[in-house]
C-alpha positions as CSV (number, residue, x, y, z in Angstrom):
1,X,-6.4,-19.6,12.9
2,X,-3.9,-17.4,15.7
3,X,-0.3,-18.8,15.8
4,X,0.9,-20.7,18.6
5,X,4.4,-19.7,18.3
6,X,6.2,-18.7,21.9
7,X,9.8,-17.8,21.2
8,X,12.7,-20.7,22.5
9,X,9.8,-23.1,22.3
10,X,10.0,-25.9,20.1
11,X,9.0,-29.4,19.8
12,X,12.1,-31.6,18.9
13,X,11.6,-33.3,15.8
14,X,8.1,-32.5,15.7
15,X,7.5,-35.1,18.8
16,X,8.5,-38.3,16.9
17,X,10.0,-41.5,19.6
18,X,13.7,-41.4,20.6
19,X,16.0,-44.1,21.1
20,X,17.6,-42.6,24.4
21,X,19.9,-45.2,24.8
22,X,21.7,-44.1,21.5
23,X,20.4,-41.4,21.0
24,X,18.7,-41.8,17.6
25,X,15.1,-41.1,16.5
26,X,13.4,-44.4,15.9
27,X,10.3,-43.5,14.5
28,X,6.8,-41.7,14.5
29,X,4.9,-43.4,17.2
30,X,5.6,-45.6,20.6
31,X,6.0,-44.2,24.0
32,X,8.3,-41.6,24.7
33,X,8.1,-38.2,26.5
34,X,8.2,-35.0,24.9
35,X,11.0,-32.9,24.6
36,X,11.2,-29.2,24.3
37,X,14.0,-27.1,22.7
38,X,14.0,-25.5,26.4
39,X,15.1,-28.3,28.1
40,X,11.2,-29.5,29.4
41,X,10.0,-32.9,29.1
42,X,6.8,-34.2,29.4
43,X,6.1,-37.6,31.1
44,X,6.0,-40.3,28.8
45,X,3.1,-40.3,26.0
46,X,2.0,-43.2,24.0
47,X,2.2,-41.7,20.4
48,X,3.3,-38.5,18.7
49,X,0.0,-36.8,18.7
50,X,-0.2,-36.8,22.3
51,X,3.4,-35.3,22.2
52,X,2.7,-32.6,20.0
53,X,-0.9,-31.9,22.0
54,X,1.5,-31.8,25.5
55,X,3.7,-29.4,23.9
56,X,0.3,-27.2,22.2
57,X,-2.2,-27.5,24.6
58,X,0.4,-27.9,28.2
59,X,3.5,-26.8,27.9
60,X,2.8,-23.1,25.9
61,X,-0.2,-22.4,28.2
62,X,2.2,-22.9,30.9
63,X,4.7,-20.6,30.2
64,X,2.4,-18.1,28.9
65,X,0.2,-18.3,32.2
66,X,3.2,-17.1,33.7
67,X,5.0,-14.3,31.4
68,X,1.4,-12.5,32.2
69,X,2.1,-12.7,36.0
């Protein structure tokens, strides 16, 4: 399997939902945005899986496309 790693880009807390009011992680699922360590965020997504998928299939490929130019 080909690695999907991209230096400087990791999904914070594996995509788990975060209580943005207090900054504490509140659990695996629930609506929240995905947060990359580079500072990028997704729209509100309803599950950890959806946030992981955004990072893997939307955020990283977009960055790679820019790098290839």
